[in-house]
Backbone as numpy.savetxt, mean C-alpha at the origin, in Angstrom:
# Nx Ny Nz CAx CAy CAz Cx Cy Cz
44.67 -7.13 63.42 43.86 -5.98 63.40 44.79 -4.76 63.45
44.50 -3.89 62.46 45.25 -2.66 62.30 44.88 -1.61 63.31
45.86 -0.74 63.68 45.64 0.36 64.63 45.89 1.64 63.81
45.43 2.79 64.37 45.79 4.07 63.75 47.25 4.30 63.58
48.02 3.95 64.59 49.43 4.21 64.46 50.07 3.36 63.46
49.59 2.10 63.33 50.17 1.17 62.27 49.82 1.72 60.82
48.58 2.22 60.62 48.16 2.82 59.38 49.06 4.03 59.00
49.45 4.84 60.03 50.26 5.97 59.72 51.64 5.61 59.29
52.25 4.56 59.98 53.52 4.16 59.58 53.58 3.53 58.20
52.50 2.74 57.79 52.39 2.20 56.48 52.29 3.22 55.39
51.54 4.25 55.59 51.40 5.42 54.66 52.66 6.08 54.48
53.47 6.27 55.58 54.77 6.92 55.43 55.76 6.15 54.70
55.78 4.75 54.86 56.65 3.86 54.12 56.32 3.95 52.67
55.03 3.97 52.24 54.63 4.09 50.83 55.03 5.31 50.19
54.93 6.43 50.93 55.32 7.75 50.37 56.78 7.78 50.25
57.60 7.15 51.16 59.08 7.09 51.04 59.48 6.34 49.74
58.82 5.16 49.54 59.11 4.42 48.37 58.85 5.06 47.10
57.77 5.83 47.04 57.39 6.62 45.83 58.42 7.73 45.62
58.80 8.27 46.63 59.92 9.37 46.40 61.14 8.83 45.97
61.55 7.58 46.45 62.84 6.99 45.92 62.66 6.61 44.45
61.50 6.15 44.03 61.28 5.79 42.62 61.17 6.92 41.66
60.80 8.08 42.20 60.56 9.25 41.28 61.78 9.68 40.44
63.04 9.66 40.97 64.16 10.05 40.16 64.34 9.05 38.98
64.22 7.76 39.36 64.31 6.80 38.23 63.32 6.94 37.18
62.07 7.22 37.51 61.11 7.46 36.51 61.40 8.72 35.70
61.93 9.71 36.32 62.25 11.03 35.67 63.45 10.77 34.68
64.41 9.97 35.08 65.54 9.61 34.17 65.09 8.85 32.94
64.08 7.85 33.16 63.64 7.02 32.01 62.83 7.87 31.11
62.09 8.84 31.55 61.35 9.72 30.63 62.17 10.65 29.91
63.24 11.09 30.54 64.15 12.04 29.95 65.03 11.22 28.84
65.26 9.98 29.05 66.03 9.21 28.03 65.06 8.83 26.84
63.81 8.58 27.06 62.86 8.21 26.04 61.55 9.00 26.28
61.38 10.11 25.65 60.18 10.93 25.84 58.85 10.30 25.40
58.99 9.29 24.48 57.80 8.66 23.93 57.07 7.76 24.90
57.77 7.57 26.09 57.09 6.71 27.04 55.83 7.40 27.67
55.89 8.68 27.69 54.72 9.56 28.22 54.07 10.27 27.01
52.96 9.99 26.71 52.25 10.62 25.59 51.11 11.38 26.11
50.90 12.56 25.59 49.67 13.33 26.11 48.40 12.63 25.74
47.48 12.69 26.75 46.18 12.01 26.54 45.26 13.04 25.73
44.73 12.40 24.63 43.87 13.23 23.75 42.55 13.60 24.51
42.33 14.90 24.41 41.16 15.42 25.08 39.97 15.16 24.22
38.95 14.57 24.79 37.71 14.28 24.08 36.91 15.63 23.77
36.56 15.87 22.57 35.78 17.05 22.17 34.34 16.58 22.15
33.47 17.23 22.97 32.06 16.89 23.00 31.42 16.90 21.61
30.74 15.76 21.33 30.06 15.69 20.10 30.84 15.07 18.90
32.23 14.88 19.13 33.00 14.40 18.01 32.65 12.91 17.65
32.47 12.13 18.74 32.14 10.69 18.41 30.78 10.51 17.81
29.79 11.34 18.23 28.52 11.27 17.68 28.52 11.66 16.21
29.30 12.77 15.94 29.32 13.23 14.41 30.03 12.05 13.58
31.06 11.46 14.17 31.80 10.45 13.36 30.78 9.25 13.18
30.10 8.82 14.18 29.16 7.69 14.04 28.10 8.03 13.09
27.59 9.26 13.03 26.55 9.64 12.11 27.18 9.62 10.67
28.39 10.07 10.48 28.92 9.98 9.11 28.95 8.49 8.63
29.45 7.65 9.54 29.47 6.22 9.13 28.12 5.69 8.91
27.17 6.11 9.70 25.80 5.54 9.60 25.14 6.00 8.24
25.37 7.21 7.78 24.74 7.68 6.64 25.61 7.64 5.38
26.62 6.82 5.44 27.45 6.65 4.26 26.69 5.83 3.20
26.64 6.24 1.99 25.91 5.64 0.95 26.82 4.62 0.13
26.30 3.46 -0.11 26.98 2.57 -0.97 26.40 2.58 -2.45
27.12 1.82 -3.23 26.47 1.81 -4.69 25.17 1.22 -4.79
24.82 0.26 -3.93 23.55 -0.29 -3.99 22.49 0.68 -3.41
22.88 1.49 -2.41 21.91 2.57 -1.95 21.65 3.51 -3.00
22.59 3.95 -3.74 22.45 4.96 -4.87 21.50 4.41 -5.96
21.80 3.09 -6.31 20.84 2.48 -7.25 19.43 2.39 -6.72
19.23 2.07 -5.54 17.88 2.01 -4.92 17.18 3.33 -4.98
17.97 4.42 -4.63 17.43 5.79 -4.66 16.97 6.19 -6.10
17.90 5.86 -7.07 17.59 6.19 -8.42 16.35 5.42 -9.01
16.25 4.18 -8.51 15.10 3.39 -8.92 13.79 3.92 -8.27
13.87 4.36 -7.02 12.66 4.84 -6.42 12.27 6.22 -7.05
13.27 7.06 -7.39 12.96 8.32 -8.11 12.38 8.03 -9.43
12.78 7.04 -10.14 12.17 6.63 -11.39 10.73 6.17 -11.33
10.53 5.36 -10.25 9.11 4.98 -10.02 8.24 6.16 -9.62
8.79 7.07 -8.78 7.92 8.29 -8.45 7.70 9.08 -9.66
8.66 9.27 -10.51 8.42 10.05 -11.74 7.43 9.33 -12.66
7.49 8.01 -12.72 6.53 7.22 -13.49 5.14 7.41 -13.04
4.96 7.56 -11.81 3.57 7.72 -11.18 3.12 9.20 -11.26
3.97 10.16 -10.93 3.61 11.42 -10.77 3.50 12.25 -12.12
4.43 12.04 -12.99 4.38 12.80 -14.24 3.13 12.68 -14.98
2.57 11.54 -15.25 1.28 11.41 -15.99 0.14 12.14 -15.24
0.11 12.01 -13.95 -0.87 12.79 -13.12 -0.74 14.25 -13.26
0.54 14.77 -13.19 0.73 16.17 -13.41 0.32 16.63 -14.80
0.66 15.87 -15.83 0.25 16.24 -17.15 -1.23 16.28 -17.33
-1.93 15.30 -16.78 -3.30 15.14 -16.83 -3.95 16.41 -16.16
-3.45 16.76 -14.97 -4.06 17.89 -14.28 -3.74 19.17 -15.02
-2.58 19.32 -15.70 -2.27 20.48 -16.45 -3.15 20.60 -17.66
-3.36 19.55 -18.37 -4.26 19.53 -19.52 -5.68 19.95 -19.13
-6.15 19.45 -18.00 -7.51 19.72 -17.51 -7.70 21.23 -17.34
-6.70 22.00 -17.07 -6.78 23.45 -16.84 -6.61 24.28 -18.06
-6.45 23.66 -19.22 -6.20 24.36 -20.49 -7.58 24.45 -21.24
-7.60 25.36 -22.15 -8.71 25.50 -23.15 -8.51 24.42 -24.24
-9.58 24.28 -24.98 -9.52 23.23 -26.07 -8.46 23.48 -27.05
-8.24 24.73 -27.36 -7.17 25.06 -28.36 -5.79 24.87 -27.72
-5.59 25.30 -26.48 -4.22 25.16 -25.75 -3.92 23.67 -25.54
-4.90 22.81 -25.44 -4.61 21.42 -25.24 -3.95 20.72 -26.37
-4.24 21.15 -27.57 -3.71 20.53 -28.76 -2.62 21.39 -29.49
-2.21 22.41 -28.85 -1.07 23.19 -29.48 0.22 22.46 -29.49
1.08 22.85 -30.44 2.38 22.13 -30.52 3.41 23.27 -30.66
4.58 23.19 -29.84 4.80 22.24 -28.86 3.95 22.39 -27.55
3.70 21.36 -26.86 2.78 21.41 -25.67 3.55 22.16 -24.58
2.73 22.73 -23.67 3.30 23.50 -22.53 2.85 22.83 -21.23
3.76 22.68 -20.32 3.47 22.08 -19.05 2.46 22.96 -18.19
2.88 24.23 -18.23 2.09 25.17 -17.38 1.22 26.03 -18.39
-0.13 25.96 -18.27 -0.96 26.68 -19.17 -0.84 28.14 -19.01
-0.80 28.92 -20.07 -0.72 30.33 -20.00 -1.83 31.00 -19.45
-3.07 30.48 -19.71 -4.27 31.06 -19.17 -5.11 29.94 -18.56
-4.77 29.39 -17.34 -5.47 28.31 -16.72 -6.93 28.67 -16.55
-7.79 27.64 -16.66 -9.19 27.81 -16.55 -9.81 26.58 -15.88
-10.93 26.73 -15.26 -11.67 25.69 -14.57 -12.94 25.38 -15.31
-13.00 25.73 -16.56 -14.27 25.48 -17.33 -14.58 24.01 -17.48
-13.49 23.17 -17.62 -13.65 21.77 -17.70 -14.33 21.16 -16.46
-13.83 21.60 -15.29 -14.31 21.06 -14.04 -15.76 21.64 -13.75
-15.96 22.86 -14.15 -17.33 23.45 -13.91 -18.36 22.69 -14.80
-18.02 22.29 -16.07 -18.91 21.62 -16.89 -19.09 20.16 -16.39
-17.99 19.61 -15.90 -18.01 18.27 -15.44 -18.82 18.02 -14.23
-18.77 18.96 -13.29 -19.39 18.72 -12.01 -20.73 19.44 -11.85
-21.28 19.99 -12.91 -22.52 20.68 -12.85 -23.65 19.72 -13.28
-24.56 19.52 -12.51 -25.65 18.57 -12.80 -26.53 19.11 -13.85
-26.51 20.49 -14.12 -27.38 21.06 -15.15 -26.92 20.79 -16.54
-25.56 20.64 -16.70 -25.03 20.43 -18.06 -25.24 19.02 -18.45
-25.12 18.76 -19.84 -25.27 17.44 -20.31 -24.07 16.54 -19.90
-22.84 17.11 -20.03 -21.65 16.43 -19.67 -21.63 16.07 -18.11
-22.01 17.14 -17.36 -22.03 16.92 -15.91 -23.01 15.86 -15.45
-24.17 15.94 -15.98 -25.26 14.92 -15.63 -24.77 13.49 -15.94
-24.17 13.31 -17.11 -23.70 11.96 -17.45 -22.60 11.55 -16.55
-21.63 12.41 -16.29 -20.44 12.08 -15.46 -20.88 11.78 -14.05
-21.73 12.51 -13.43 -22.22 12.16 -12.09 -22.94 10.89 -12.05
-23.75 10.58 -13.07 -24.43 9.26 -13.09 -23.44 8.12 -13.25
-22.46 8.30 -14.14 -21.44 7.25 -14.28 -20.67 7.05 -13.08
-20.31 8.10 -12.34 -19.55 8.10 -11.10 -20.34 7.35 -10.01
-21.67 7.60 -9.89 -22.43 6.92 -8.97 -22.55 5.44 -9.23
-22.64 5.03 -10.50 -22.76 3.71 -10.85 -21.48 2.92 -10.47
-20.31 3.66 -10.68 -19.11 2.95 -10.37 -18.90 2.76 -8.85
-19.35 3.80 -8.09 -19.29 3.62 -6.61 -20.24 2.49 -6.10
-21.41 2.37 -6.72 -22.39 1.34 -6.35 -21.81 0.00 -6.76
-21.35 -0.29 -7.94 -20.83 -1.60 -8.38 -19.58 -1.92 -7.58
-18.66 -1.05 -7.41 -17.42 -1.34 -6.71 -17.64 -1.63 -5.23
-18.45 -0.90 -4.57 -18.70 -0.98 -3.09 -19.44 -2.35 -2.92
-20.43 -2.65 -3.71 -21.22 -3.91 -3.63 -20.24 -5.08 -3.91
-19.51 -5.02 -4.86 -18.52 -6.12 -5.12 -17.54 -6.33 -3.94
-17.04 -5.22 -3.42 -16.14 -5.34 -2.31 -16.83 -5.95 -1.04
-17.93 -5.54 -0.69 -18.65 -6.03 0.48 -19.08 -7.52 0.30
-19.57 -7.86 -0.78 -19.94 -9.30 -1.02 -18.77 -10.14 -1.13
-17.70 -9.60 -1.82 -16.46 -10.43 -1.83 -15.86 -10.74 -0.53
-15.89 -9.73 0.39 -15.31 -9.97 1.72 -16.21 -10.91 2.47
-17.48 -10.77 2.40 -18.40 -11.74 3.15 -18.20 -13.10 2.66
-17.85 -13.40 1.44 -17.59 -14.71 0.96 -16.18 -15.15 1.21
-15.23 -14.28 0.96 -13.81 -14.67 1.09 -13.41 -14.94 2.59
-13.91 -14.17 3.60 -13.45 -14.31 4.86 -13.77 -15.75 5.45
-15.02 -16.27 5.41 -15.26 -17.60 5.94 -14.57 -18.69 5.06
-14.43 -18.42 3.77 -13.76 -19.40 2.90 -12.29 -19.52 3.24
-11.64 -18.42 3.40 -10.20 -18.36 3.70 -10.02 -19.01 5.17
-10.90 -18.68 6.03 -10.77 -19.27 7.41 -10.92 -20.78 7.31
-11.91 -21.25 6.52 -12.01 -22.76 6.50 -10.84 -23.36 5.89
-10.25 -22.81 4.88 -9.06 -23.35 4.24 -7.83 -23.31 5.21
-7.84 -22.34 6.12 -6.75 -22.16 7.10 -6.80 -23.08 8.25
-8.07 -23.32 8.83 -8.20 -24.03 10.09 -8.68 -25.46 9.96
-9.45 -25.76 8.97 -10.06 -27.06 8.94 -9.19 -27.97 7.96
-9.23 -29.26 8.26 -8.56 -30.24 7.45 -9.60 -31.21 6.92
-9.79 -31.33 5.65 -10.78 -32.09 5.03 -10.21 -32.72 3.71
-10.82 -33.88 3.28 -10.19 -34.50 2.07 -10.32 -33.50 0.83
-9.29 -33.43 0.08 -9.23 -32.58 -1.10 -9.11 -31.13 -0.82
-8.60 -30.83 0.41 -8.51 -29.40 0.77 -7.49 -28.67 -0.09
-6.34 -29.23 -0.26 -5.24 -28.58 -1.09 -5.67 -28.51 -2.54
-6.28 -29.59 -3.01 -6.72 -29.56 -4.43 -7.79 -28.52 -4.68
-8.76 -28.41 -3.70 -9.77 -27.35 -3.93 -9.16 -25.92 -3.83
-8.13 -25.83 -2.94 -7.60 -24.50 -2.77 -6.89 -24.00 -4.06
-6.09 -24.89 -4.57 -5.42 -24.60 -5.84 -6.36 -24.52 -7.02
-7.42 -25.26 -6.99 -8.37 -25.16 -8.04 -9.05 -23.69 -8.10
-9.17 -23.15 -6.93 -9.69 -21.76 -6.82 -8.77 -20.76 -7.55
-7.51 -21.08 -7.42 -6.51 -20.17 -8.06 -6.24 -20.43 -9.55
-6.88 -21.44 -10.08 -6.60 -21.86 -11.53 -7.10 -20.70 -12.45
-8.12 -20.02 -12.08 -8.68 -19.00 -12.96 -7.59 -17.85 -13.20
-6.72 -17.66 -12.28 -5.78 -16.62 -12.44 -4.64 -16.99 -13.54
-4.72 -18.22 -14.00 -3.72 -18.65 -14.98 -4.11 -18.18 -16.38
-5.35 -17.66 -16.61 -5.85 -17.36 -17.87 -6.03 -15.85 -17.98
-5.93 -15.26 -19.18 -6.21 -13.88 -19.34 -7.79 -13.54 -19.10
-8.01 -12.33 -18.65 -9.44 -11.97 -18.42 -10.29 -12.10 -19.74
-9.78 -11.73 -20.89 -10.57 -11.66 -22.04 -10.87 -13.06 -22.49
-10.32 -14.15 -22.02 -10.69 -15.43 -22.41 -12.06 -15.85 -21.97
-12.56 -15.22 -20.80 -13.90 -15.55 -20.24 -14.89 -14.60 -20.70
-14.58 -13.68 -21.65 -15.52 -12.74 -21.96 -16.78 -13.22 -22.75
-16.58 -14.04 -23.74 -17.74 -14.61 -24.46 -18.51 -15.61 -23.57
-17.85 -16.52 -22.91 -18.61 -17.46 -22.06 -19.51 -16.79 -21.04
-18.84 -15.79 -20.36 -19.73 -15.06 -19.35 -20.77 -14.23 -19.98
-20.50 -13.67 -21.13 -21.63 -12.90 -21.86 -22.72 -13.80 -22.12
-22.55 -15.07 -22.67 -23.59 -15.97 -22.96 -24.31 -16.46 -21.70
-23.50 -16.57 -20.65 -24.11 -17.02 -19.42 -24.97 -15.91 -18.79
-24.55 -14.62 -18.87 -25.34 -13.51 -18.35 -26.58 -13.23 -19.22
-26.50 -13.56 -20.56 -27.57 -13.48 -21.39 -28.64 -14.50 -21.09
-28.18 -15.69 -20.79 -29.12 -16.80 -20.47 -29.89 -16.51 -19.20
-29.32 -15.82 -18.18 -29.94 -15.51 -16.98 -30.64 -14.19 -17.10
-30.61 -13.49 -18.23 -31.29 -12.19 -18.39 -30.67 -11.11 -17.46
-29.32 -11.20 -17.39 -28.61 -10.22 -16.51 -27.85 -9.14 -17.36
-27.92 -9.14 -18.69 -27.31 -8.13 -19.45 -28.04 -6.83 -19.23
-27.22 -5.70 -19.13 -27.72 -4.34 -18.84 -28.34 -4.29 -17.42
-27.62 -5.02 -16.51 -27.89 -4.96 -15.11 -26.59 -4.87 -14.30
-26.71 -4.28 -13.08 -25.51 -4.18 -12.29 -24.99 -5.49 -11.91
-25.90 -6.52 -11.67 -25.47 -7.81 -11.20 -24.55 -8.51 -12.18
-24.67 -8.20 -13.53 -23.79 -8.89 -14.49 -22.37 -8.44 -14.16
-22.13 -7.15 -13.82 -20.76 -6.78 -13.46 -20.35 -7.25 -12.10
-21.24 -7.19 -11.12 -20.88 -7.63 -9.78 -20.49 -9.09 -9.65
-21.32 -9.96 -10.43 -20.98 -11.37 -10.36 -19.71 -11.63 -11.15
-19.42 -10.85 -12.22 -18.23 -11.08 -13.02 -17.00 -10.67 -12.20
-17.07 -9.51 -11.55 -16.02 -9.04 -10.66 -15.74 -9.99 -9.52
-16.72 -10.60 -8.93 -16.58 -11.51 -7.88 -15.85 -12.76 -8.37
-16.15 -13.20 -9.69 -15.48 -14.28 -10.23 -13.94 -14.10 -10.35
-13.59 -12.92 -10.65 -12.15 -12.64 -10.72 -11.55 -12.20 -9.46
-12.26 -11.62 -8.58 -11.69 -11.06 -7.32 -11.59 -12.02 -6.21
-12.58 -13.07 -6.16 -12.61 -13.94 -5.00 -11.40 -14.92 -4.90
-10.83 -15.40 -5.93 -9.63 -16.21 -5.69 -8.50 -15.43 -5.09
-8.22 -14.25 -5.52 -7.15 -13.47 -4.92 -7.50 -13.11 -3.49
-8.74 -12.77 -3.20 -9.16 -12.40 -1.81 -8.92 -13.62 -0.88
-9.37 -14.81 -1.32 -9.32 -16.03 -0.46 -7.81 -16.34 -0.18
-6.99 -16.17 -1.25 -5.62 -16.61 -1.19 -4.88 -15.58 -0.14
-5.20 -14.30 -0.25 -4.56 -13.32 0.55 -4.99 -13.48 2.09
-6.37 -13.70 2.26 -6.82 -13.85 3.67 -6.38 -15.11 4.26
-6.21 -16.17 3.55 -5.71 -17.42 4.12 -4.28 -17.21 4.65
-3.44 -16.47 3.97 -2.08 -16.21 4.49 -2.18 -15.52 5.77
-3.08 -14.58 6.01 -3.18 -13.86 7.28 -3.67 -14.78 8.42
-4.66 -15.65 8.10 -5.16 -16.52 9.08 -4.18 -17.61 9.46
-3.31 -17.99 8.53 -2.32 -18.97 8.81 -1.29 -18.38 9.82
-1.05 -17.05 9.80 -0.18 -16.31 10.69 -0.68 -16.07 12.06
-1.98 -16.39 12.34 -2.54 -16.17 13.67 -2.50 -17.55 14.36
-1.93 -17.61 15.57 -1.78 -18.91 16.22 -3.12 -19.49 16.67
-3.41 -20.74 16.31 -4.66 -21.35 16.71 -4.81 -21.49 18.21
-3.70 -21.39 18.93 -3.80 -21.49 20.47 -4.62 -20.40 21.08
-4.69 -19.30 20.41 -5.59 -18.18 20.89 -7.07 -18.53 20.84
-7.44 -19.17 19.80 -8.82 -19.60 19.67 -9.13 -20.78 20.72
-8.17 -21.66 20.91 -8.36 -22.74 21.76 -8.53 -22.24 23.28
-7.65 -21.22 23.61 -7.88 -20.59 24.88 -9.17 -19.98 25.06
-9.72 -19.29 24.03 -11.05 -18.67 24.15 -12.16 -19.77 24.26
-11.96 -20.81 23.54 -12.98 -21.88 23.68 -12.98 -22.60 25.02
-11.74 -22.62 25.65 -11.64 -23.20 27.03 -12.42 -22.33 27.98
-12.31 -20.97 27.68 -13.05 -20.05 28.65 -14.54 -20.03 28.38
-15.05 -20.80 27.43 -16.46 -20.98 27.23 -17.00 -20.34 25.95
-16.16 -19.83 25.13 -16.58 -19.20 23.83 -16.85 -20.27 22.79
-17.79 -20.01 21.98 -18.10 -20.94 20.83 -17.04 -20.66 19.78
-17.03 -21.46 18.65 -16.09 -21.24 17.60 -16.34 -19.93 16.93
-17.55 -19.57 16.70 -17.97 -18.26 16.09 -17.56 -17.08 16.83
-17.74 -17.22 18.29 -17.27 -16.18 19.17 -15.80 -16.00 19.17
-15.03 -17.10 19.15 -13.58 -17.07 19.10 -13.17 -16.43 17.78
-13.77 -16.77 16.69 -13.44 -16.18 15.44 -13.83 -14.65 15.33
-14.92 -14.28 15.90 -15.34 -12.89 15.84 -14.51 -12.06 16.76
-14.29 -12.50 18.02 -13.60 -11.70 18.97 -12.09 -11.81 18.98
-11.55 -12.87 18.42 -10.05 -13.06 18.40 -9.47 -12.93 17.06
-10.02 -13.73 16.09 -9.38 -13.72 14.77 -9.68 -12.45 13.98
-10.96 -12.00 13.98 -11.29 -10.87 13.17 -10.47 -9.60 13.56
-10.28 -9.20 14.84 -9.48 -8.04 15.18 -8.09 -8.21 14.74
-7.48 -9.40 14.90 -6.13 -9.61 14.52 -5.80 -9.52 13.03
-6.88 -9.86 12.29 -6.79 -9.84 10.81 -7.39 -8.68 10.17
-7.69 -7.65 10.92 -8.34 -6.53 10.35 -7.51 -5.85 9.28
-6.25 -5.72 9.49 -5.35 -5.09 8.44 -5.42 -5.82 7.18
-5.36 -7.23 7.26 -5.39 -8.06 6.04 -6.77 -7.87 5.39
-7.87 -7.84 6.08 -9.17 -7.65 5.47 -9.34 -6.37 4.75
-8.77 -5.25 5.39 -8.78 -3.98 4.77 -7.97 -3.93 3.47
-6.77 -4.49 3.49 -5.90 -4.58 2.30 -6.61 -5.32 1.27
-7.20 -6.45 1.57 -7.95 -7.22 0.53 -9.07 -6.46 -0.08
-9.77 -5.78 0.82 -10.89 -4.95 0.27 -10.43 -3.74 -0.60
-9.34 -3.20 -0.38 -8.72 -2.15 -1.25 -8.42 -2.75 -2.62
-7.76 -3.96 -2.62 -7.50 -4.61 -3.95 -8.75 -4.88 -4.71
-9.77 -5.37 -4.04 -11.04 -5.70 -4.69 -11.74 -4.42 -5.22
-11.81 -3.38 -4.41 -12.36 -2.15 -4.84 -11.68 -1.57 -6.06
-10.35 -1.50 -6.05 -9.61 -0.97 -7.18 -9.76 -1.75 -8.47
-9.79 -3.13 -8.31 -10.04 -3.93 -9.47 -11.40 -3.73 -10.08
-12.40 -3.54 -9.28 -13.79 -3.29 -9.81 -13.88 -1.86 -10.41
-13.19 -0.95 -9.73 -13.29 0.43 -10.21 -12.70 0.73 -11.52
-11.45 0.07 -11.79 -10.77 0.34 -13.04 -11.07 -0.57 -14.13
-12.00 -1.52 -14.00 -12.33 -2.49 -15.08 -13.07 -1.85 -16.20
-12.76 -2.20 -17.36 -13.29 -1.56 -18.59 -13.95 -2.59 -19.55
-13.27 -3.72 -19.85 -13.75 -4.53 -20.90 -15.15 -5.13 -20.60
-15.32 -5.66 -19.41 -16.68 -6.34 -19.14 -17.75 -5.22 -18.99
-17.38 -4.10 -18.38 -18.36 -3.00 -18.25 -18.81 -2.44 -19.59
-17.90 -2.34 -20.55 -18.26 -1.89 -21.89 -19.05 -2.96 -22.65
-18.92 -4.26 -22.32 -19.57 -5.34 -23.07 -20.93 -5.64 -22.53
-21.05 -5.64 -21.22 -22.33 -6.16 -20.42 -23.31 -4.91 -20.41
-22.86 -3.69 -20.42 -23.83 -2.60 -20.23 -23.85 -1.75 -21.55
-25.02 -1.67 -22.13 -25.29 -0.82 -23.28 -26.15 0.38 -22.98
-26.75 0.29 -21.80 -27.65 1.49 -21.41 -26.79 2.53 -20.74
-26.90 3.80 -21.29 -26.15 4.91 -20.73 -26.43 5.12 -19.26
-27.67 4.86 -18.73 -28.03 5.08 -17.40 -27.32 4.17 -16.45
-26.83 2.96 -17.01 -26.25 1.99 -16.07 -24.73 1.92 -16.30
-24.24 2.67 -17.21 -22.73 2.51 -17.44 -21.90 3.13 -16.30
-20.79 2.38 -16.12 -19.81 2.88 -15.07 -18.83 3.89 -15.63
-18.01 4.31 -14.79 -17.17 5.48 -15.19 -16.18 5.22 -16.36
-15.51 4.07 -16.33 -14.52 3.81 -17.31 -15.09 3.76 -18.75
-16.09 2.98 -19.05 -16.66 3.02 -20.40 -17.42 4.36 -20.67
-17.85 5.07 -19.65 -18.47 6.31 -19.83 -17.60 7.41 -20.35
-16.36 7.30 -20.12 -15.37 8.31 -20.57 -15.34 8.42 -22.08
-15.83 7.37 -22.78 -15.89 7.44 -24.24 -16.72 8.58 -24.72
-17.60 9.06 -23.91 -18.50 10.16 -24.36 -17.72 11.43 -24.56
-16.52 11.47 -24.16 -15.67 12.73 -24.41 -15.00 12.64 -25.83
-15.18 11.55 -26.47 -14.57 11.40 -27.84 -15.77 11.57 -28.89
-15.63 12.54 -29.71 -16.69 12.84 -30.73 -16.19 12.28 -32.08
-17.11 12.47 -33.08 -16.76 11.95 -34.42 -15.73 12.86 -35.15
-15.85 14.13 -34.78 -14.92 15.09 -35.48 -13.90 15.75 -34.56
-14.18 15.69 -33.24 -13.25 16.36 -32.27 -13.31 15.60 -30.94
-12.27 15.80 -30.19 -12.19 15.29 -28.84 -12.02 16.35 -27.79
-12.74 16.18 -26.71 -12.73 17.16 -25.66 -11.61 16.74 -24.69
-10.33 17.04 -25.03 -9.25 16.63 -24.21 -9.25 17.23 -22.76
-9.54 18.56 -22.60 -9.57 19.06 -21.26 -10.64 18.40 -20.44
-11.86 18.13 -21.00 -12.94 17.47 -20.30 -12.53 16.06 -19.84
-11.87 15.31 -20.82 -11.53 13.95 -20.60 -10.43 13.89 -19.47
-9.46 14.83 -19.50 -8.41 14.80 -18.44 -9.02 15.20 -17.13
-9.97 16.13 -17.08 -10.66 16.45 -15.81 -11.45 15.27 -15.30
-12.11 14.60 -16.13 -12.91 13.43 -15.72 -12.05 12.35 -15.23
-10.90 12.06 -15.89 -10.02 11.03 -15.39 -9.32 11.37 -14.06
-9.10 12.75 -13.93 -8.33 13.12 -12.67 -9.35 13.03 -11.52
-10.59 13.41 -11.76 -11.61 13.29 -10.61 -11.85 11.82 -10.33
-11.88 10.94 -11.42 -12.11 9.55 -11.09 -11.05 8.85 -10.38
-9.86 9.44 -10.35 -8.74 8.91 -9.55 -8.76 9.32 -8.08
-9.64 10.29 -7.76 -9.71 10.86 -6.36 -10.14 9.77 -5.41
-11.22 9.01 -5.58 -11.62 7.97 -4.65 -10.49 7.06 -4.32
-9.69 6.56 -5.26 -8.61 5.69 -5.00 -7.58 6.30 -4.10
-7.25 7.61 -4.41 -6.23 8.32 -3.59 -6.75 8.48 -2.18
-7.95 8.90 -2.03 -8.56 9.07 -0.74 -8.64 7.78 0.10
-8.90 6.74 -0.64 -9.00 5.33 0.01 -7.66 4.93 0.63
-6.62 5.26 -0.19 -5.29 4.84 0.26 -4.79 5.83 1.39
-5.13 7.09 1.38 -4.72 7.98 2.41 -5.49 7.67 3.73
-6.75 7.32 3.68 -7.43 7.06 4.83 -7.04 5.66 5.44
-6.76 4.62 4.60 -6.50 3.36 5.10 -4.98 2.95 4.94
-4.15 3.93 4.84 -2.77 3.72 4.62 -2.13 2.88 5.71
-2.44 3.24 6.96 -1.72 2.54 8.02 -2.13 1.02 8.04
-3.32 0.71 7.77 -3.73 -0.67 7.70 -3.13 -1.41 6.46
-3.00 -0.70 5.36 -2.33 -1.33 4.22 -0.93 -1.63 4.44
-0.16 -0.76 5.03 1.23 -0.82 5.34 1.38 -1.96 6.41
0.54 -1.97 7.33 0.62 -3.07 8.37 0.39 -4.44 7.81
-0.53 -4.49 6.85 -0.85 -5.73 6.17 0.35 -6.26 5.41
1.06 -5.31 4.64 2.31 -5.61 3.94 3.41 -6.11 4.85
3.51 -5.47 5.97 4.63 -5.77 6.95 4.24 -7.23 7.61
2.98 -7.43 7.95 2.66 -8.77 8.51 2.89 -9.82 7.52
2.53 -9.54 6.21 2.74 -10.62 5.20 4.23 -10.86 4.95
5.13 -9.79 5.07 6.48 -9.99 4.82 7.16 -10.72 5.92
6.68 -10.76 7.16 7.33 -11.30 8.26 6.81 -12.75 8.60
5.96 -13.34 7.71 5.46 -14.67 7.96 6.55 -15.63 7.86
6.50 -16.69 8.74 7.43 -17.77 8.64 7.14 -18.59 7.51
């Protein structure tokens, strides 16, 4: 056990030893000054700036990716910009050569005529627009009502011929759309569905359901079945487990599938132009032909109509963007 007197003697001995070694250390330093090097003083923020430079250093692959994305952006934006620019021109300015990106005298005459119910062009356009909304919305709703239980059955149940039936659903996507034009026309004529909305709705469901079932099955496969089993142990029925567990977890996939279905029905032209001959029932895409005359074409009106027809798709993406991105992320991280 040490005492205060002992501690004082020990400290004095250490100090004496250090004093004896000091001349030796001084001689060694004098002989070789490189033994003692000044310590670099850290400058605040230097390390952070260096790490940031390393972090944001671009490689050749990054440059190619940026150029590719700029090309895609230009490919999507330039036609829209030209379409909007032409819609603000007069009929003469729209066909002048060389064309001008920015109209010298911009005008909203095309939009006023297009959106006015009192004008002939406006009345037709509003009717075509309403028909497209009706057909596309009905197709999307019915398609989801059929695709959700079908995809859930393919994902959860095991039955004979399951894989064969699932791939048989996808066989239709192997053939071009135009191959089914005449058979479906004869079928719709047999059931007296020509010049009705149902001819388009049933046709769009024929083409949209295989993709919807395939997409939704992938999302249901990514949801652990143990969650439903736990709900059933707690007393829930299979439908309650599906409605309260599976449906909320697959909401992003359902919304993404609905977006694809709506866009497909909204932009379709061939079947709409073939099955509907009545102007009162025509949808927007074949209705745009009314802007082409025998001796002249109303280019500003056509560009304005096409620009307005793209607004619902843009609004749909902006409103449901977070669900669409989440659906893509969940699909990309599947095992």
